[in-house]
C-alpha positions, -999 to 999 in steps of 0.1 A, spaced: -519 -605 -514 -501 -573 -516 -497 -551 -545 -523 -559 -574 -503 -562 -607 -511 -553 -640 -543 -569 -653 -551 -588 -619 -578 -582 -595 -578 -582 -555 -586 -615 -540 -610 -611 -512 -609 -636 -482 -628 -641 -453 -626 -668 -426 -645 -692 -447 -628 -685 -481 -590 -682 -479 -568 -679 -511 -532 -693 -509 -511 -697 -538 -476 -708 -547 -455 -708 -580 -449 -744 -596 -416 -751 -613 -424 -751 -651 -398 -752 -678 -419 -733 -702 -446 -712 -685 -448 -692 -654 -471 -714 -633 -492 -709 -601 -516 -730 -582 -544 -716 -561 -559 -731 -531 -593 -720 -520 -596 -730 -483 -630 -732 -471 -645 -750 -440 -657 -781 -459 -628 -786 -482 -600 -770 -502 -605 -766 -540 -578 -757 -563 -568 -744 -599 -535 -737 -617 -528 -708 -641 -499 -706 -665 -488 -674 -682 -467 -665 -712 -454 -628 -722 -490 -623 -739 -516 -638 -715 -524 -660 -688 -549 -690 -688 -564 -718 -665 -545 -752 -669 -565 -769 -639 -599 -757 -636 -614 -748 -603 -646 -767 -608 -638 -804 -612 -668 -821 -599 -704 -810 -595 -703 -807 -557 -673 -779 -560 -704 -756 -574 -722 -757 -538 -687 -752 -523 -681 -718 -544 -721 -709 -540 -717 -713 -501 -683 -697 -493 -670 -676 -520 -667 -640 -511 -684 -611 -528 -666 -579 -539 -683 -546 -531 -687 -524 -561 -691 -486 -559 -715 -483 -590 -713 -445 -591 -675 -443 -588 -669 -471 -615 -694 -451 -640 -676 -419 -634 -643 -435 -644 -658 -452 -674 -674 -417 -684 -638 -401 -680 -623 -427 -698 -648 -421 -729 -642 -439 -761 -603 -442 -758 -610 -481 -749 -626 -503 -723 -629 -502 -686 -619 -538 -673 -641 -554 -650 -650 -591 -639 -683 -610 -643 -672 -631 -614 -696 -612 -588 -725 -616 -613 -718 -652 -618 -717 -658 -580 -750 -643 -573 -765 -663 -602 -748 -694 -588 -764 -687 -552 -799 -684 -566 -802 -713 -592 -770 -730 -597 -781 -739 -633 -756 -721 -651 -728 -735 -634 -741 -771 -640 -741 -763 -676 -707 -748 -678 -693 -780 -659 -714 -802 -686 -698 -781 -714 -663 -783 -699 -666 -822 -696 -679 -824 -730 -649 -805 -743 -624 -827 -725 -643 -856 -737 -645 -849 -775 -618 -821 -780 -646 -795 -789 -679 -783 -779 
């Protein structure tokens, strides 16, 4: 991955979960396609950015079976809770220490897969009706 950029997180790979990305030509936004390569199949997603923010323009989960692939192969980051709490205490009331819920969601996916099914259902409903 190289150096982690501002507001980026380190991508963790394994033999069963590799992440490759490429920039896609777009006249308006900086656009990247990410491929998540697993032993069973490759999942992909696209992000776009402007000077203010980045958003997902093509979701990683496109069908229900994608949830099983993520639950089976996605890597889990290690978290030094004591070190994180120390950083948060030192930062104090000046703002928020940014983190990710991906790890917690992944744990939940592996135990029940219920939440992911609900998220997929809501995403499809939004695409079908324009809002949830």
